[in-house]
N, C-alpha and C positions, 0 to 999 in steps of 0.2 A: 616384677623385677626385670631389669634389662642388663645386658652384658656389654662390657666395654672391652674391645679388643686392643692389643698392643698397637696396631696400626692406627686406631682411633686416637689413642693417647699421643702417639708420635706426631700425627698430623696436627692435632690441637696444640701441642707444645711448640711445634715449629712455627705455626701461624701466630701463636701468642707472642713468641719472641720477636718475630718479624714485625708485627704490628706495634709491639712495645718500642721497637727501634724507631719506627716512623713517628710515633707519638712523642717519644723522648726528644727527638730533634725539634719537634714543633712546640715543646713545652707542655704537652698534653698527656703526660703519663697517667694522670688520674683518670683518664678516660677508660682505661682497661678495666679496673674494678667496677666502674659505673656500667660499662657495657655488659659485663658478666652478670651483674645484679639485674639489669634490665632484661636480659635473655632468660634468666631463671624465673623472673616474674611473668614473662610472656608464656613460658612453658606451663607455669602453674595455672594461669588464667585460661589460656586457649588450648593448650596441647593435652594437659592432664596425663597422657601416657604415650610414650614413644620409645622405641627400642634403639634409636639412633641419635640421642640428644647430643652427645659429644661431637659426633660427626657433623651434625647440623650446625652446631656452634662453630666448628672449624670452617664450615662452608660460609657461614654468615660473616665471620671475621675476614675470610679471604676476599669476599666481595668488597669490603671496605679497603682492604689492601689494593685491590684492583682499582678502586677510585683514587686512592692515594698515589698509586703509580701513574695513573693517567693525569693526575693533578700536576705532577712534576713536568709533564710534557706540554700540557695545554696552558698552564698558568703563565708561561712565557709570553703568550699572545694576549690572553685575557682570561680572568677567572671564570667568565661566563661560558667558556668553551669546555670546562670540566664536565664530563658526562655523568653527573650525579644521578639523573633518572635511570641510568643503566642498572644501578643497584636494585631499585624497585622492580625493574623488568626481570632481571636475573632471578630475584627472589620469587616472584609470582610464577615464573616458568618452571623453576626447580621444585618449589614447595606447593604451589597451587593454594596459597594461603594469603588472603587479602589482608587480614589483621597484621600478619608478620611483615608483609610488603609495605604497609603503611608505616609500621614502626621503623623499618629499615630506611624508608624515605625520609622520615623525620630525623633519625639519628645521624644519617650520612650528611644531610644538608646542614645540620647543626655543627657537626665536626668540621666540615669543609669551611663553613663560614668563620669558625673560630681560627682555623689555621691560616686562612688568607686575610683575616682581619676585616671581614665584611660585616655589614650591619644586619639587622633583623629582616629588612626588605629582601636582601639576598637569600637568606635562609628560607623565608616564606615562599619566595618565588620558586625556588627549586623544590621545596616541599610539595607545593601544589603540582609542579611538574611531575614529581615522583608519584603522587596519587593518581594522576591521569595516566601515567605510564603503566602502573599496575592494573588499572581498570582496562585500558586499551589492549594490553598484551595478554590478559587472562584468557586461557584456553586457545591461544594462538597456535595455528597449525601450518601456517605458510610464512615465508619470508616477507611476502607482500603485507601481511597483517602487521608484522613488526615495523616495517617501514612506514606504514600508515600511522601506527601508534607514535613513531618518532616525529612524524610531521605534525600530528595533533599536539604532542608535548611541546614542540617548538612554538606553535601558535598560542597555546595556553600560557607558556612562560612569557612571551611577549606581552600578552594581555595583562598578566599579573604584574609585570614590571610597570606597565602604563598606569595601572591602578594605584601603585605606590608612588609614581612620579608623573603626575598629570601635566606638569609643565616641563617640556623637554626642549633642548636646543637641537639644532640640526646635527651636531656632532655626535649626539647620543645614538642616533640611528646606526652610525658606523661602529662606534666603540662598544655599544651594549646591546641594542636591539637585534642587530644582525647576528652577533655571536649567540644570543639567546635562542634565536630561531634555528640556527645551524646546530646548536647543542642537541636538540631533539633528534635530528637525523644522525648526529655523531653517536649519541647514546644507542640508537637502534643498531647502527653498524657495529659498534663495540660489542653489543650483546650477541649479534650474529657470529662474530669472530670468536668470542670467548665461551659461548654456550657449550660447544662440544667438549672443550677442555674441562669445564666444570663437571659435566656429566661423567667424563672418563675418570677424573680424579676422585670423585666422591660417590660414584655408583648410582647417581640419580638418573631418572628416565623422564624425558620431556615428550610432549606431543610430537615434536619433530622426529625424534628417534623412533617413537611408536609407529609413525607413518612409514618410516623406512622399513621397519620390521614387517609391516603388513603388505608390502609389495611382493606379491606372489610370483611376479615375473622375474624379479632380480634376487630374491632371497633363496639361496641354495637349499635350505631345509624344507621350505614350502614346495619347491620344485620337486625335490625327492619324494615328499609326501604325496604329491599329486600323481606321480608316475609309479611309485613302488607300493603305496598303500592308498589307492584311490577312494576306497570306502571310508577310511579314516579321514582323509582330506575332506570329503563331502560332509561327513559327520561334524568336522571342525567348523566348516562354513556355516552349517545350520546352527551350531552352538553359538557362534559369534553373533548371529542375529538374535537368537533367543536370549542369551545372556546380556547382550548390549541393550535390548529393549527393557529388560528388568533393571539394569543398572541406571538407565535414564529415568526410570519411574521413581527411584528413591534418591536420585542425585549423586550416585557413585560415579567413578571415573569410567565413562563409557568406552573410550578408546583403549584404555588399559585392559578392560575386560575382553573386548573384541580381539585384541592382539594375543592376550593370554589364551583365548579359545583356539586360535590358530595353532599354537605350539604345545598345548597341554598334553597331547597324545603322541608326540614325536618319538617316544620310546618304542612305539609299535613298529617303527622302521626296522628294528632288529629281527622280529619274527612276525611280519604282517599277516601271514596266512593262518596264524593261530587265533585271529580275532574275527568274529563272525561277519563284520561289515566288509571284510576283504576276501571272503571265501567265495563269493559269487555263487556259481553252480557247483563248486567242488564240495567234497565231503568235509565234514567237520573233523579237524585233526584231533580234537580232544576226545573223540569217540574211542580212540585207540590208546589213550593215556590214562594212567591212574589219577584220581582226583588230586593227590599230593603233587604230582608232576604238573598237572594243569594249574594248580595253585601257584607254583613257582613261576611259570611262564607269565601268568596274569600279573602277579606281584612285581615281577622284574621289569615290566614296561615302565613303571614309575622310576625305578633306579636307573635304568638304561636311558630314559628320557633326560634325567638330570645330567648324566654323563655326556650325552650328545650335546646338550645345551651348553654345558661348560666348555666342552671341546671347541665349540663354535663361538665362544666369547659372549654368550647371552647374558643380559643383565639379571641380577638376582631377583628382581621383581617379576620377571617372566618365569624364572625357574620356580618361584613360589607357586605358580599355577600348576606346574608339573607335579610338584611334591604334594600339594594340598588338595588337588581336585577330587581325590577320593577320601581324604581325611584318614580316619582309622576305621572306615566302613568294613562291614563283613562281605566277603565274596560269597554271597548267599547260595548261588547255584551249585558251586563246587563243594561248599560246606555240606549241603544236603546230600550230594552224591557221596561224599565221604562217609556221612552218617549211614546211608543205605548200604554201603559196601563194608562197613566196619563190623557188621554181624555181632553187635553188642560190645565191641571194644571201644575204649574211650577215644574220642576225637576232640582235641583241644581247639576250642573256638578261636582263641587268640592267634593260632597259626594261620587262620583263614581271614585275618584282618589285614588291611593295608597298613604299612608302617607309619603313615602320617607324615607330618603333624596334621592336626585338625586345621581347618581354614583359620587364618589369623586376621584377615581383613574382610570387609564386606564384599570386595571384588572377587576374591578367591572363593568365598562362600557361595556367591551367585553362580560362579563357574561350576562348583560341585553340584548344586541343586539342579542347574540346567542340564548337566550331563546325565544325572539320574533320571530326571523327568523325561528327557528326550528318548532315552532307551526304553523306559516303561511305556510311553505312549506309542512308540513304534510297534510294539508287540500286540497292540489292541486289534481285535477283529473289526470293530466298528468305531470310526473316529468321529463321533458326534460331540458337540460342545459339552454336553452333560457328562459323557463318559470321560472325556479328556480332563474336565475339571475334577472329577472324582479321583482319577489317577494322580493328578498333580497334587491335590490335597493330601492323599494318602502317602505319596513319596516324601513330600516336604515334612509332614507330621512324623514320619518314621525317622527321618534324619534328625529332627528336633529331639525326639524321644531318645534316640541313640546318643545324644550329646555331641553330635557333630558340629552344631552351631554355637557351642558354649563359649568359644574364644574369638569370635569374628566381629562382635560388636553390633550385629543386626538386632534391631528391636522387633517386638511382636508385630507392631504396625507395619514395619518394613517387610517382614516375612510375608505378611498377608498381601501387601502390594506386589511383591515379587511373584507370589503364587497366581494372582489375578493376571499379571502380565504374561506369565507362561501360558495360561489358559487361552488368553486372547491371541497370542502369536501362533500357538500350536493349532488352534481352531481355524485360523486363517490358512495355515499351511496345509491342513488336511480337509479343506472345504469341499463340499459335495459339488460335483459338476453335473450339468444337465446331460442326460443320456440322449445322444443323437440317434435318429432312426437309421437302420441299415439302408444301403443303396437300393436293395430289392423292394423295400417297403415304400419307396417314393411313388 
C-alpha cells in the first residue's frame, strides 16, 4: 500500500487543470485521459510498486506543461526550435528510468506534432532526438555532459530529418536544419535551467544535487562532522567506499549510497563523545551510565540526525539513510549489560531496538549492512581475508534472520554479491604490510 498526501493531491489537481487548459485550447482535451491510462499502464508494467505514484504523475504532467510553455515562445520562429528532447532529459535525470524516458519522448513528440499540425516525419525526428537525449543524459554528473548530450541530439535530429527528406533545397538549411541542430543545445540549456526547480518542487534528487552534497569543503554539516566528531567522519568516509562498491556490484545507485553514507550518522554531532570512534584516548562515558541511559543516548542519534537534516533542508532520500541505517536492530551490547544488571528482573528487548523503519530500498539496506560489517571487522584481532569473510557472512546472515532485509527488495543473489564485495574491500583495507627491518639491523 502507498499513502497519498494532501500536497500530492493538490499538486496533481493543479497540474491536471493547467494541462487541461493547454489541451482544450489546442482541441486536444482527449489527450488527458489517454495520458492517464498510458501512465497507469507504465506503472503496471515497469514500476509494479512505488510510494509516490501520484507525485510522479504530477511531475510527468508538468514536464509536458514545460514543453507546451516553451512551444508558445519558440513556435513564433519555427516549430523546430521547440525543446521537445528536454522532456526526455528531465525524465531520465529525475527518475533514472529509460523506459519511462522513452515513453515520454514518444508522447511529447506526438502531442507537439498534433498541436502544430506537423507530419509523422516531424514526430519521428523528435522522437529519435528524445531517445538519444535520454541515453546521452543518463547518469550525467556535470553540465558538460548535458551540453554534449544536447550537441549529439542536434546532430541526430539533423540526420533524421535528412533521412526523411533526401532532396532538399538550399532554403531548408536555414529554415529547418539549422533550428533542428540548435534545438539540441536549447533543450540542454532548458534542462540546466529547469532541473533545480523540478527537484525543489517535487522532492527529487539528481546526481547534480548529490555531488553538491558530497562536497565536504562547502557543506556545513560535513565540516562540522570533520571537526566535532572526527572519528564518525572517518567512519562515514570508509562506509562510503564500502557501500559504494557493493552498490556498484548489484547495479544500485552508487552516488546516492555514497552521499547517504556521509550523512547517516550526523545525529552523533549532538553527543559525539558518547560514541567510541570519537573517544580517542578518553574513558568510555558509558562506563558511568546505566544501560537504560546508554540506550537512550544511542537511540537518540537517529532521531537527532533526522532533526538536524530537516533543519538544514536535506532531501528526504538522504534522511531515509539516517532513519533506516539501523532498521529495527537490537542494540546488543547494552541489552546484554541490562540483562546482567537486572538480577533476574525482566528486561524488555523491544526497548533496546532502534525505532526503524527497516530499510525500504536496496541502497539503504546496503548502508545498514556496511555499517554493521565495518564495525564488526574493526574489532577483529587478526584481519585475514578468511576471518573477514567469516565475520561478513555472520553479520549479513544475522541481519537477514532478524528480518531487517524483508522490505528492501534485495534478492538472495544480490545479498551474496554484496557480501563478497564487502569481503573484497575490507580485505584490501586491512591488507598485511611487509615488516621492515629496524635501522640497527641494517
